[in-house]
Short mmCIF file of the C-alpha atoms (twelve columns), coordinates in Angstrom:
data_MODEL
# 
_entry.id   MODEL 
# 
loop_
_atom_site.group_PDB 
_atom_site.id 
_atom_site.type_symbol 
_atom_site.label_atom_id 
_atom_site.label_alt_id 
_atom_site.label_comp_id 
_atom_site.label_asym_id 
_atom_site.label_seq_id 
_atom_site.Cartn_x 
_atom_site.Cartn_y 
_atom_site.Cartn_z 
_atom_site.pdbx_PDB_model_num 
ATOM 1   C CA . UNK A 1   79.348  110.910 110.980 1 
ATOM 2   C CA . UNK A 2   79.006  108.129 113.551 1 
ATOM 3   C CA . UNK A 3   80.924  105.020 112.601 1 
ATOM 4   C CA . UNK A 4   79.115  101.755 111.996 1 
ATOM 5   C CA . UNK A 5   80.462  98.577  113.494 1 
ATOM 6   C CA . UNK A 6   80.818  95.744  110.998 1 
ATOM 7   C CA . UNK A 7   80.502  92.136  112.116 1 
ATOM 8   C CA . UNK A 8   82.011  89.091  110.466 1 
ATOM 9   C CA . UNK A 9   80.742  85.973  112.266 1 
ATOM 10  C CA . UNK A 10  82.060  86.624  115.802 1 
ATOM 11  C CA . UNK A 11  84.555  89.370  114.880 1 
ATOM 12  C CA . UNK A 12  83.598  93.019  115.145 1 
ATOM 13  C CA . UNK A 13  85.414  95.788  113.282 1 
ATOM 14  C CA . UNK A 14  85.166  99.230  114.862 1 
ATOM 15  C CA . UNK A 15  85.071  97.925  118.426 1 
ATOM 16  C CA . UNK A 16  87.646  97.787  121.221 1 
ATOM 17  C CA . UNK A 17  89.725  94.973  119.737 1 
ATOM 18  C CA . UNK A 18  91.719  95.391  116.545 1 
ATOM 19  C CA . UNK A 19  91.273  92.433  114.155 1 
ATOM 20  C CA . UNK A 20  94.198  91.082  112.186 1 
ATOM 21  C CA . UNK A 21  93.790  90.026  108.554 1 
ATOM 22  C CA . UNK A 22  96.776  87.976  107.471 1 
ATOM 23  C CA . UNK A 23  98.192  85.095  105.498 1 
ATOM 24  C CA . UNK A 24  100.313 84.376  102.427 1 
ATOM 25  C CA . UNK A 25  99.854  86.731  99.481  1 
ATOM 26  C CA . UNK A 26  98.823  83.881  97.209  1 
ATOM 27  C CA . UNK A 27  97.751  80.299  97.872  1 
ATOM 28  C CA . UNK A 28  100.935 78.370  97.131  1 
ATOM 29  C CA . UNK A 29  99.646  74.947  98.132  1 
ATOM 30  C CA . UNK A 30  97.133  73.262  100.414 1 
ATOM 31  C CA . UNK A 31  99.756  72.243  102.956 1 
ATOM 32  C CA . UNK A 32  101.359 75.673  103.059 1 
ATOM 33  C CA . UNK A 33  98.016  77.420  103.583 1 
ATOM 34  C CA . UNK A 34  97.046  75.093  106.416 1 
ATOM 35  C CA . UNK A 35  100.446 75.498  108.060 1 
ATOM 36  C CA . UNK A 36  100.342 79.290  107.835 1 
ATOM 37  C CA . UNK A 37  96.802  79.510  109.173 1 
ATOM 38  C CA . UNK A 38  97.697  77.278  112.111 1 
ATOM 39  C CA . UNK A 39  100.874 79.190  113.003 1 
ATOM 40  C CA . UNK A 40  99.302  82.645  112.720 1 
ATOM 41  C CA . UNK A 41  96.286  81.510  114.744 1 
ATOM 42  C CA . UNK A 42  98.573  80.335  117.571 1 
ATOM 43  C CA . UNK A 43  100.030 83.830  117.787 1 
ATOM 44  C CA . UNK A 44  96.741  85.740  117.550 1 
ATOM 45  C CA . UNK A 45  95.050  83.433  120.078 1 
ATOM 46  C CA . UNK A 46  97.924  83.979  122.494 1 
ATOM 47  C CA . UNK A 47  97.540  87.756  122.141 1 
ATOM 48  C CA . UNK A 48  93.709  87.697  122.071 1 
ATOM 49  C CA . UNK A 49  93.589  89.284  118.616 1 
ATOM 50  C CA . UNK A 50  90.659  88.413  116.308 1 
ATOM 51  C CA . UNK A 51  92.068  86.694  113.196 1 
ATOM 52  C CA . UNK A 52  90.852  86.471  109.603 1 
ATOM 53  C CA . UNK A 53  92.909  84.309  107.238 1 
ATOM 54  C CA . UNK A 54  93.720  85.927  103.894 1 
ATOM 55  C CA . UNK A 55  95.148  84.414  100.744 1 
ATOM 56  C CA . UNK A 56  94.423  84.866  97.031  1 
ATOM 57  C CA . UNK A 57  93.409  82.088  94.642  1 
ATOM 58  C CA . UNK A 58  94.517  84.297  91.736  1 
ATOM 59  C CA . UNK A 59  96.909  87.241  91.539  1 
ATOM 60  C CA . UNK A 60  95.584  88.786  88.361  1 
ATOM 61  C CA . UNK A 61  97.784  91.885  88.352  1 
ATOM 62  C CA . UNK A 62  101.278 90.413  88.529  1 
ATOM 63  C CA . UNK A 63  103.986 92.532  86.904  1 
ATOM 64  C CA . UNK A 64  105.178 89.775  84.560  1 
ATOM 65  C CA . UNK A 65  103.091 87.362  82.521  1 
ATOM 66  C CA . UNK A 66  105.448 84.617  83.710  1 
ATOM 67  C CA . UNK A 67  104.814 85.263  87.429  1 
ATOM 68  C CA . UNK A 68  102.982 82.690  89.556  1 
ATOM 69  C CA . UNK A 69  99.287  83.597  89.849  1 
ATOM 70  C CA . UNK A 70  97.859  80.896  92.102  1 
ATOM 71  C CA . UNK A 71  95.916  77.649  92.004  1 
ATOM 72  C CA . UNK A 72  92.798  78.999  90.345  1 
ATOM 73  C CA . UNK A 73  89.251  79.479  91.546  1 
ATOM 74  C CA . UNK A 74  88.102  75.893  92.117  1 
ATOM 75  C CA . UNK A 75  91.224  74.597  93.844  1 
ATOM 76  C CA . UNK A 76  91.705  77.839  95.744  1 
ATOM 77  C CA . UNK A 77  88.210  77.758  97.217  1 
ATOM 78  C CA . UNK A 78  88.662  74.140  98.285  1 
ATOM 79  C CA . UNK A 79  91.796  75.125  100.184 1 
ATOM 80  C CA . UNK A 80  90.187  78.187  101.777 1 
ATOM 81  C CA . UNK A 81  87.199  76.095  102.834 1 
ATOM 82  C CA . UNK A 82  89.495  73.524  104.440 1 
ATOM 83  C CA . UNK A 83  91.360  76.277  106.306 1 
ATOM 84  C CA . UNK A 84  88.051  77.689  107.522 1 
ATOM 85  C CA . UNK A 85  86.669  74.338  108.675 1 
ATOM 86  C CA . UNK A 86  89.904  73.024  110.176 1 
ATOM 87  C CA . UNK A 87  90.690  76.044  112.331 1 
ATOM 88  C CA . UNK A 88  87.259  77.633  112.709 1 
ATOM 89  C CA . UNK A 89  88.494  80.966  111.369 1 
ATOM 90  C CA . UNK A 90  86.940  83.477  109.016 1 
ATOM 91  C CA . UNK A 91  88.555  83.750  105.583 1 
ATOM 92  C CA . UNK A 92  89.018  86.568  103.092 1 
ATOM 93  C CA . UNK A 93  89.983  86.514  99.444  1 
ATOM 94  C CA . UNK A 94  89.775  88.879  96.503  1 
ATOM 95  C CA . UNK A 95  87.605  88.670  93.405  1 
ATOM 96  C CA . UNK A 96  88.291  90.163  89.975  1 
ATOM 97  C CA . UNK A 97  85.108  89.562  87.978  1 
ATOM 98  C CA . UNK A 98  81.445  90.108  88.908  1 
ATOM 99  C CA . UNK A 99  80.567  86.498  88.122  1 
ATOM 100 C CA . UNK A 100 83.020  85.312  90.791  1 
ATOM 101 C CA . UNK A 101 81.180  87.061  93.633  1 
ATOM 102 C CA . UNK A 102 78.391  84.547  94.203  1 
ATOM 103 C CA . UNK A 103 80.665  81.533  93.792  1 
ATOM 104 C CA . UNK A 104 83.332  82.823  96.146  1 
ATOM 105 C CA . UNK A 105 80.803  84.034  98.724  1 
ATOM 106 C CA . UNK A 106 79.649  80.443  99.213  1 
ATOM 107 C CA . UNK A 107 82.959  79.821  101.004 1 
ATOM 108 C CA . UNK A 108 84.554  83.046  102.219 1 
ATOM 109 C CA . UNK A 109 83.330  85.509  104.828 1 
ATOM 110 C CA . UNK A 110 84.814  88.703  103.391 1 
ATOM 111 C CA . UNK A 111 84.987  89.544  99.682  1 
ATOM 112 C CA . UNK A 112 87.871  91.838  98.846  1 
ATOM 113 C CA . UNK A 113 87.877  94.317  95.974  1 
ATOM 114 C CA . UNK A 114 91.448  94.797  94.673  1 
ATOM 115 C CA . UNK A 115 92.835  98.330  94.663  1 
ATOM 116 C CA . UNK A 116 93.124  98.572  90.886  1 
ATOM 117 C CA . UNK A 117 89.455  97.536  90.553  1 
ATOM 118 C CA . UNK A 118 87.971  99.634  93.345  1 
ATOM 119 C CA . UNK A 119 85.941  101.859 90.987  1 
ATOM 120 C CA . UNK A 120 84.453  99.002  88.943  1 
ATOM 121 C CA . UNK A 121 80.742  99.400  89.553  1 
ATOM 122 C CA . UNK A 122 79.637  95.948  88.370  1 
ATOM 123 C CA . UNK A 123 82.219  94.249  90.587  1 
ATOM 124 C CA . UNK A 124 81.267  96.311  93.644  1 
ATOM 125 C CA . UNK A 125 77.557  95.708  93.156  1 
ATOM 126 C CA . UNK A 126 77.990  91.974  92.590  1 
ATOM 127 C CA . UNK A 127 80.060  91.664  95.767  1 
ATOM 128 C CA . UNK A 128 77.580  93.745  97.758  1 
ATOM 129 C CA . UNK A 129 74.568  91.746  96.564  1 
ATOM 130 C CA . UNK A 130 75.971  88.592  98.182  1 
ATOM 131 C CA . UNK A 131 75.322  90.191  101.578 1 
ATOM 132 C CA . UNK A 132 78.852  89.378  102.682 1 
ATOM 133 C CA . UNK A 133 81.267  91.857  104.212 1 
ATOM 134 C CA . UNK A 134 82.972  93.747  101.375 1 
ATOM 135 C CA . UNK A 135 86.526  94.985  101.931 1 
ATOM 136 C CA . UNK A 136 87.359  97.731  99.434  1 
ATOM 137 C CA . UNK A 137 91.040  98.383  98.863  1 
ATOM 138 C CA . UNK A 138 91.479  102.097 98.155  1 
ATOM 139 C CA . UNK A 139 93.237  102.507 94.829  1 
ATOM 140 C CA . UNK A 140 96.755  103.844 95.133  1 
ATOM 141 C CA . UNK A 141 95.759  106.370 92.456  1 
ATOM 142 C CA . UNK A 142 92.900  107.872 94.522  1 
ATOM 143 C CA . UNK A 143 92.652  110.488 97.228  1 
ATOM 144 C CA . UNK A 144 90.764  109.311 100.331 1 
ATOM 145 C CA . UNK A 145 87.946  111.754 99.582  1 
ATOM 146 C CA . UNK A 146 87.066  109.845 96.395  1 
ATOM 147 C CA . UNK A 147 86.283  106.717 98.406  1 
ATOM 148 C CA . UNK A 148 82.906  108.129 99.406  1 
ATOM 149 C CA . UNK A 149 81.617  107.540 95.863  1 
ATOM 150 C CA . UNK A 150 82.827  103.944 95.985  1 
ATOM 151 C CA . UNK A 151 81.121  103.318 99.323  1 
ATOM 152 C CA . UNK A 152 77.882  104.765 97.941  1 
ATOM 153 C CA . UNK A 153 77.844  102.127 95.200  1 
ATOM 154 C CA . UNK A 154 77.843  99.355  97.799  1 
ATOM 155 C CA . UNK A 155 75.363  101.071 100.113 1 
ATOM 156 C CA . UNK A 156 72.966  101.509 97.168  1 
ATOM 157 C CA . UNK A 157 72.431  97.724  97.186  1 
ATOM 158 C CA . UNK A 158 71.355  97.817  100.822 1 
ATOM 159 C CA . UNK A 159 74.580  96.208  102.045 1 
ATOM 160 C CA . UNK A 160 76.271  98.212  104.805 1 
ATOM 161 C CA . UNK A 161 78.800  95.527  105.728 1 
ATOM 162 C CA . UNK A 162 81.681  97.590  104.397 1 
ATOM 163 C CA . UNK A 163 85.376  97.834  105.239 1 
ATOM 164 C CA . UNK A 164 87.756  100.250 103.539 1 
ATOM 165 C CA . UNK A 165 91.477  99.515  103.368 1 
ATOM 166 C CA . UNK A 166 94.238  102.075 103.062 1 
ATOM 167 C CA . UNK A 167 97.216  100.618 101.144 1 
ATOM 168 C CA . UNK A 168 99.344  103.623 100.252 1 
ATOM 169 C CA . UNK A 169 99.332  106.168 97.464  1 
ATOM 170 C CA . UNK A 170 101.459 106.449 94.354  1 
ATOM 171 C CA . UNK A 171 104.397 108.772 94.843  1 
ATOM 172 C CA . UNK A 172 106.194 109.581 91.631  1 
ATOM 173 C CA . UNK A 173 106.406 106.668 89.234  1 
ATOM 174 C CA . UNK A 174 107.696 103.783 91.305  1 
ATOM 175 C CA . UNK A 175 106.980 104.152 95.027  1 
ATOM 176 C CA . UNK A 176 104.088 104.101 97.435  1 
ATOM 177 C CA . UNK A 177 103.796 106.301 100.479 1 
ATOM 178 C CA . UNK A 178 101.277 106.280 103.329 1 
ATOM 179 C CA . UNK A 179 99.420  109.428 104.255 1 
ATOM 180 C CA . UNK A 180 97.955  108.542 107.639 1 
ATOM 181 C CA . UNK A 181 95.459  111.391 107.321 1 
ATOM 182 C CA . UNK A 182 93.629  109.054 104.926 1 
ATOM 183 C CA . UNK A 183 92.579  106.855 107.833 1 
ATOM 184 C CA . UNK A 184 90.883  109.708 109.659 1 
ATOM 185 C CA . UNK A 185 89.355  111.093 106.466 1 
ATOM 186 C CA . UNK A 186 87.847  107.761 105.407 1 
ATOM 187 C CA . UNK A 187 86.552  106.979 108.901 1 
ATOM 188 C CA . UNK A 188 84.360  110.053 108.492 1 
ATOM 189 C CA . UNK A 189 82.377  108.130 105.853 1 
ATOM 190 C CA . UNK A 190 81.004  105.917 108.630 1 
ATOM 191 C CA . UNK A 191 82.732  102.573 108.115 1 
ATOM 192 C CA . UNK A 192 85.763  100.837 109.664 1 
ATOM 193 C CA . UNK A 193 89.134  101.507 108.043 1 
ATOM 194 C CA . UNK A 194 91.817  98.820  107.790 1 
ATOM 195 C CA . UNK A 195 95.498  99.532  107.240 1 
ATOM 196 C CA . UNK A 196 97.368  97.287  104.795 1 
ATOM 197 C CA . UNK A 197 100.903 97.487  106.112 1 
ATOM 198 C CA . UNK A 198 102.627 95.210  103.628 1 
ATOM 199 C CA . UNK A 199 101.260 96.488  100.315 1 
ATOM 200 C CA . UNK A 200 101.890 100.034 101.513 1 
ATOM 201 C CA . UNK A 201 105.605 99.237  101.580 1 
ATOM 202 C CA . UNK A 202 105.733 98.177  97.930  1 
ATOM 203 C CA . UNK A 203 107.668 99.639  95.031  1 
ATOM 204 C CA . UNK A 204 105.608 98.462  92.026  1 
ATOM 205 C CA . UNK A 205 107.531 96.962  89.122  1 
ATOM 206 C CA . UNK A 206 108.963 99.550  86.750  1 
ATOM 207 C CA . UNK A 207 111.731 98.181  84.543  1 
ATOM 208 C CA . UNK A 208 111.922 95.075  86.726  1 
ATOM 209 C CA . UNK A 209 109.736 91.994  86.260  1 
ATOM 210 C CA . UNK A 210 108.691 91.907  89.923  1 
ATOM 211 C CA . UNK A 211 107.363 94.314  92.505  1 
ATOM 212 C CA . UNK A 212 109.910 95.179  95.165  1 
ATOM 213 C CA . UNK A 213 109.525 97.003  98.452  1 
ATOM 214 C CA . UNK A 214 110.857 98.216  101.776 1 
ATOM 215 C CA . UNK A 215 109.990 95.666  104.450 1 
ATOM 216 C CA . UNK A 216 111.936 97.582  107.112 1 
ATOM 217 C CA . UNK A 217 109.323 100.344 107.155 1 
ATOM 218 C CA . UNK A 218 106.378 98.063  107.905 1 
ATOM 219 C CA . UNK A 219 106.466 98.105  111.752 1 
ATOM 220 C CA . UNK A 220 106.599 101.892 111.949 1 
ATOM 221 C CA . UNK A 221 103.720 102.182 109.511 1 
ATOM 222 C CA . UNK A 222 101.631 99.789  111.603 1 
ATOM 223 C CA . UNK A 223 102.223 101.754 114.780 1 
ATOM 224 C CA . UNK A 224 101.412 105.026 113.034 1 
ATOM 225 C CA . UNK A 225 98.197  103.612 111.587 1 
ATOM 226 C CA . UNK A 226 97.062  102.213 114.931 1 
ATOM 227 C CA . UNK A 227 97.919  105.477 116.676 1 
ATOM 228 C CA . UNK A 228 95.825  107.277 114.046 1 
ATOM 229 C CA . UNK A 229 92.812  105.103 114.812 1 
ATOM 230 C CA . UNK A 230 92.603  102.367 112.184 1 
ATOM 231 C CA . UNK A 231 90.134  99.579  112.935 1 
ATOM 232 C CA . UNK A 232 92.201  96.622  111.774 1 
ATOM 233 C CA . UNK A 233 95.577  95.590  110.384 1 
ATOM 234 C CA . UNK A 234 96.160  93.685  107.148 1 
ATOM 235 C CA . UNK A 235 99.515  91.957  106.612 1 
ATOM 236 C CA . UNK A 236 100.685 89.336  104.204 1 
ATOM 237 C CA . UNK A 237 102.730 86.824  106.192 1 
ATOM 238 C CA . UNK A 238 105.049 84.050  105.027 1 
ATOM 239 C CA . UNK A 239 107.288 81.515  106.754 1 
ATOM 240 C CA . UNK A 240 110.055 81.825  104.130 1 
ATOM 241 C CA . UNK A 241 109.833 85.289  102.584 1 
ATOM 242 C CA . UNK A 242 112.825 84.804  100.303 1 
ATOM 243 C CA . UNK A 243 111.069 81.898  98.604  1 
ATOM 244 C CA . UNK A 244 107.572 83.396  98.529  1 
ATOM 245 C CA . UNK A 245 105.920 83.072  95.110  1 
ATOM 246 C CA . UNK A 246 104.427 86.587  95.258  1 
ATOM 247 C CA . UNK A 247 105.386 89.860  96.980  1 
ATOM 248 C CA . UNK A 248 108.549 88.350  98.428  1 
ATOM 249 C CA . UNK A 249 109.947 91.797  99.257  1 
ATOM 250 C CA . UNK A 250 107.103 92.885  101.502 1 
ATOM 251 C CA . UNK A 251 105.510 89.811  103.050 1 
ATOM 252 C CA . UNK A 252 106.200 89.846  106.777 1 
ATOM 253 C CA . UNK A 253 108.282 86.961  108.239 1 
ATOM 254 C CA . UNK A 254 106.233 84.600  110.378 1 
ATOM 255 C CA . UNK A 255 108.948 84.391  113.024 1 
ATOM 256 C CA . UNK A 256 108.755 88.167  113.554 1 
ATOM 257 C CA . UNK A 257 104.976 88.424  113.638 1 
ATOM 258 C CA . UNK A 258 104.417 88.067  117.378 1 
ATOM 259 C CA . UNK A 259 106.824 90.835  118.331 1 
ATOM 260 C CA . UNK A 260 105.293 93.365  115.944 1 
ATOM 261 C CA . UNK A 261 101.761 92.488  117.097 1 
ATOM 262 C CA . UNK A 262 102.762 92.910  120.756 1 
ATOM 263 C CA . UNK A 263 104.015 96.408  119.991 1 
ATOM 264 C CA . UNK A 264 100.896 97.095  117.927 1 
ATOM 265 C CA . UNK A 265 98.701  96.285  120.921 1 
ATOM 266 C CA . UNK A 266 100.646 98.755  123.061 1 
ATOM 267 C CA . UNK A 267 99.984  101.534 120.554 1 
ATOM 268 C CA . UNK A 268 96.345  100.471 120.332 1 
ATOM 269 C CA . UNK A 269 95.963  100.703 124.103 1 
ATOM 270 C CA . UNK A 270 97.485  104.170 124.087 1 
ATOM 271 C CA . UNK A 271 95.053  105.245 121.362 1 
ATOM 272 C CA . UNK A 272 92.034  103.913 123.251 1 
ATOM 273 C CA . UNK A 273 93.117  105.495 126.543 1 
ATOM 274 C CA . UNK A 274 93.710  108.825 124.822 1 
ATOM 275 C CA . UNK A 275 90.203  108.660 123.383 1 
ATOM 276 C CA . UNK A 276 88.685  108.003 126.828 1 
ATOM 277 C CA . UNK A 277 90.513  110.996 128.314 1 
ATOM 278 C CA . UNK A 278 89.389  113.262 125.512 1 
ATOM 279 C CA . UNK A 279 85.943  111.783 124.902 1 
# 
């Protein structure tokens, strides 16, 4: 099946460039969000990488009931809107309830469906009916083949502005592993596929009260995903990972972002050149 290109304002997924979706896992404060957006944008502008700022106003699936969840819908949207207006960047955030779709779509450019909710029909339809780009995180409990049914729910509304994100699969009880074949399989459904490099490195909470992970594997996973043909990279990025209020084990350090993106571009160029030779 031929792959559709999906546009978000002036960013095109499925084209020559590889967009970068990044930002802190959760909105920690107004000042922190603005700082992170500014610093990431400096790097992506320097490297000519399209940038979408990501941060969550609510982390509804934290391991512990005592974990920080965010600033809430109203305050979170105010902060995301200020980031968008201040830096002229597109923004992405996730929704958890159908009634949030219309409200959130008044500010953000991409509505994200969390992995654990990816089969929830009412949520998918509500997001799709806004007309916004819908980024569907593939559940870590699903094979890539099952994503076709999820895509069909969105397409049924008439909305074909769809992204699908690979974020690892459950392996045993307490690890995630990335099967890069998933990228190629899901691309066959006709829509761009994003690779979530930071969530794919997680070890979800088992007896612990927090989710841990293996940050050291993230660069290699990015290069593998790009070499396999993904259409975008998703990374949660923080300027002080040890003090991050969510996903501290797998957010990528801001001071190491440029180097990993430079290497990513080299793999991307190799992938594109290989395609031209074999096209």
